[in-house]
N, C-alpha and C positions, 0 to 999 in steps of 0.2 A: 236483739234490741237495736233500734235505729238511733243514730246520733246526729246532731247538727253542730255547727260551729258558731260561736260568738267571739267577736274580736275585742280585745282590751285596747280600744282605739281612742278613748277619751270622749266618745259620743254618748249621748243619752244617759249621762251620769256615771258611765263606766270609767274607772281609773285607766289612764293610759300606761301601757307597759310594752316596751320593745322586746323583740325576740333576742334572747341572749346570744344565739349563734350568729344571727345577722350582724350583731354588734361585734362579736369576736372576729369574724372573718372580714369585717369592714365592707359588707355588701353595699352595692351602690344604691339600693332602696331597702331601708330597714322596715320590715313588716311588724305588725303588732302581734302580741301573744294571742294564740288561738286557744279558746276554751271549748272543750267538747262536752256537750250536754246531751243526755238522753232526751228524746222528743218528749215534750210535756214538762220538762224541768227548766227552771230559770236560774240565772246567776245567783240571785238572792237565796236560793236553796243550798248553796255551797258554803261551807265554813271558810274563814279566812285562810286556814291551813290548806284546805282542799284547793282553793283558788290559787294560792301561791305555788302549788305543785305544777301548774301550767306555766312554763317559762320559754316556750318556743312557738314559732309561727306554724302556719299550715304546711309550709315547705320542709321545715326542719324537725317536725315532731316524729316520734316513733310511730311506725305504721304497721308493725307486726303485732297487733293486739286486737281485742274484741271491738274496739271502736271502729277500726277501719275494715277488718276482715270478718265477714258474717259467718264463714265456715272455719273459724279459727282452730277448733279442736282437730278437724280433719287435716288442716294445713300443718299444724304442729306435729301430728303423727307422721305425715308424709315427710316433713323436714327431718325429723329424728331418724327415720328409716334411710333417707337419702344420705345423711351424714355418716351413717354406719354402713353404707353401701349394701343395704338389705333389699333394695328394689332397683330395677334397671330403668324404670320410667323417670326421665328427668323433668317431666312436665306435670304440673298440678294446676287445676283451674280454681283460682281464688275468686270468691264472690265478694267483691268490694261493696262497701256502703255507698250506695248510689249518690246520696246527698253530698257526702264529703268528696267523693271521686269527681263529681261534676264541678263542685266548687274549686277543687284543686286545679283542674284543667282549665276552667274559666280564667283563673288568675294567671296561669302559665301562658295561655293564648294572648291575653291582654298585655302581659309583659313582653312577650316575644314580638307582638305587633308594634309596641312602642319602640322597641330596639330597632326593628326593621325599618320603621317609617319615622324615625326621630326628626329627620330634616323637614317633615311636613307639619311640625308642631305649630299650633295656634292656640291662644287662650280660649277661644270658642271651640269646644269639643267637636261640634258638627262640621266646622270648617276643616278640621283635620281629615275627616272622611271625604269631604268634597274635594280637597286638594289631591288626595290619593287617587280618587276616581278620575280627576282631570289629567293627571300625569300617567296613569296606567289604565287605558281604556278597557282592557280585559277585566278590570275589577269594577266596571260600571254597575254591575248587578250586586255589588257588595252590600250586604245588609247586616248591620251590627246593632244588636239590641242596646238600648240606652244605658243599661248597667255596664255593659262591656265598653261602651264609649267613655263612660266616666272612669272606669279602671284604666283604660288606655291613656286617657288624658292625665290621670294621676301619675302613672308610671313615667310618661313622657316628661312631665314637669320635673320629676325627681331626677331623671336622667339628664335633662338639659341644665338644671340648676344643681350643681354638686353640693351647694350649701344646704339644700333641703333633702334630707335623707329619710326622715321619720314619716311614717304613714299616719295620716290623720284625716280621714275622709269618711263620710257617712254613706253607707249603701243600705238603705232600708230593705231593699228586696233581697239582699244577700243574707239576712239574718235568719 
């Protein structure tokens, strides 16, 4: 079964809820809680109890489950045998949920980019990219989709302004 992620970010009538682990470790950018839904299912299909079971962000959620791993049964069998030293092969090919995997890495890349180029911050997201291209000619061919530019800007703003930690930004194309 395929899953997608919806963020409890306060947008489109969703209640805002911060990741409990981001708060506990005092992360410099607090992410919203990520709710994982089977394709075709909506937040309104979940009971309040089911919804409250989600309390971590995309980065801090459990990943050894059927939501993230498409070949979970094979993986669990391999892991069990590895722990008991029943097999010599230390490698196993996990089949990741492509939707979640791509979303995870999109956010990591945006955050990393914001950290690396924080000195080029500008309130206009497109000026950030222009400034980087200007200072680093080898990046002149740099092409960043609009969604990533928005994520980079979001993370950069939070990194520059230590008072703003909580995530609250709408990304229609990430839903």
